[in-house]
C-alpha positions, 0 to 999 in steps of 0.5 A, a space after each residue: 353126729 359122729 359115732 365113736 365107732 366111726 373113729 375106729 379107722 383113724 390112724 396115727 400120723 399125718 394128717 391127724 398128727 401135725 407137730 407144726 400146730 405147737 409151733 404156729 404162734 409165739 405163745 404156743 412155742 413158748 408154752 411147750 418150750 423144753 428149755 429156757 434161758 434166764 439171767 440167773 443162768 449166767 456168770 459174767 467173767 471180768 478182767 481186773 486192771 490196775 489204776 482208777 477209772 481205767 479201761 483197756 480194750 482187748 482186741 481179740 475179744 471185741 466189746 470186752 475190756 480190762 477194768 480197774 477196780 472202781 469200774 469192776 465194782 460198777 460192773 458188779 452193780 450192773 450185773 446185780 441189777 440185771 439179775 446176774 447172780 455171780 461174777 468171775 474175776 481174772 487179773 491182768 498182772 503187771 509183768 514185773 510181778 510175774 515170777 517163777 514161783 507165782 508169789 503175787 498169787 499169795 499177796 493179800 493185796 493183789 488185784 483180785 483180792 482188792 477187787 473182791 473186797 471192793 465189791 463186798 464193801 459196796 454191799 452188792 448182792 452177788 457171788 464173787 468167784 475167783 480162779 485158782 491157778 498160777 498162770 496169771 502170776 507166773 513168768 512162764 505162763 503155766 498154771 503150775 510150778 515148773 522145774 527143768 521144763 516139767 510142771 510139778 504136781 504136788 508142789 503146785 497143789 501146795 501153792 494152790 492151797 495157799 492161793 485159795 486161803 488168800 482169796 477166801 480171806 479177801 471175801 470170795 464166795 466160790 473158789 474155782 480151781 482151773 489148773 487141772 493138777 491131780 488132788 488139788 480139790 481134796 487138798 483145798 477142801 481139807 485146808 478150808 475145813 481146817 481154817 473154818 471156811 466150811 461154807 466156801 464153795 468149790 467150783 471145779 474146772 473138772 473137765 478142762 481140755 487142752 484147747 485151741 479156743 483159749 487164745 483171746 483169754 490169754 491175751 486178756 490176762 497177759 499170759 499169751 506172750 509168756 507161755 512157754 510150751 503147751 499145757 497138754 501134760 495137765 489139761 485133757 486130750 480133746 479126743 477123750 470123753 470117758 476120762 472126763 467122767 473119771 476126772 469129775 468123779 474124783 473132784 466130787 469125791 474130793 469135795 467139789 460142790 459144782 463142776 465145770 466143763 471147759 470149753 463149752 460149745 465144742 464139748 456139749 457132749 461132755 456137758 451132757 454126759 457129766 450132767 446125766 451121770 452125776 446129777 450135780 450142778 454142772 457149769 460150762 464156760 463159753 470161752 474166749 475163742 467161742 466168743 471171738 468167733 461169734 463176734 467176728 462173724 457178726 461184725 462181718 455180717 455173716 451171722 445175726 449176732 444176737 440170734 447166734 448168741 442166744 442160740 449158742 447159750 440155749 444149747 448149753 441149757 439143752 445139754 444139761 448145764 446149770 449155768 454158763 460163764 459167758 462174756 455175753 452175760 450183760 448183753 443177754 441179760 438186757 435182751 431177756 429183760 426187754 422181752 
């Protein structure tokens, strides 16, 4: 029998410490897993199209389609059945309705308002998130109003308030201002309170970068062909990190309930800093360019698509994200449910 005194010479390190013991079997790996991904972590972005029974493929986003409102309702029903808790709706606005003043954004019968009402009328138990920005409705493709080539801040904020109240009246649960105008969160929150919408959540695109990864999304909403110039005077410089913390702090102080970092994978350092600094629900958007890259590589056999998809989403959780907006949402949820 070994006496306790015989162990006094044992030292730390190999072979006494073998980290592979915790990795030797699937059950052991699961038991010590630090982060997990579930369907409740996912938000599914959907693109709304006019018509009935209509679906249009988006070539730059393989597997993603624009859907007419009846099919959006079916997608929302599928999302709820898969355990996805919310969908985010984006319109493909008829080019004839795109104007310099974005007036279609204020139309109570615009695409996203009708889609929201249809989801709510169907009694589907999930949240509806609506984007607050003017780019799907402007003839110039910018998120704000433009005068002599300058994107106007305060005039745009007034328009965003009007858009927000229109969308809340349609029944949306969460407003998601993605425009990056100064002061828009506070203005929207004041207007919501004044109108009695005390429980409407604001998910602020608080740190949204002027990124090259948005191209396929602009194809999806039809703004890629209309955009004049770029968005660097209001979206953030990809070189900056401290600025992101300042933007997030301002939005929280102005009344944001949830904050978002966009894009996702190239900005995981920002997700981590925001999550650790503010301790508020922090979301990330795995944007269209990220999705398109993974899909293109998988289609060519350069990556295992399913494994790369799951690994990319787990990275968001590891960085501290409370949830992820991703076009992979239904595919991931189905995989998770089959495990």
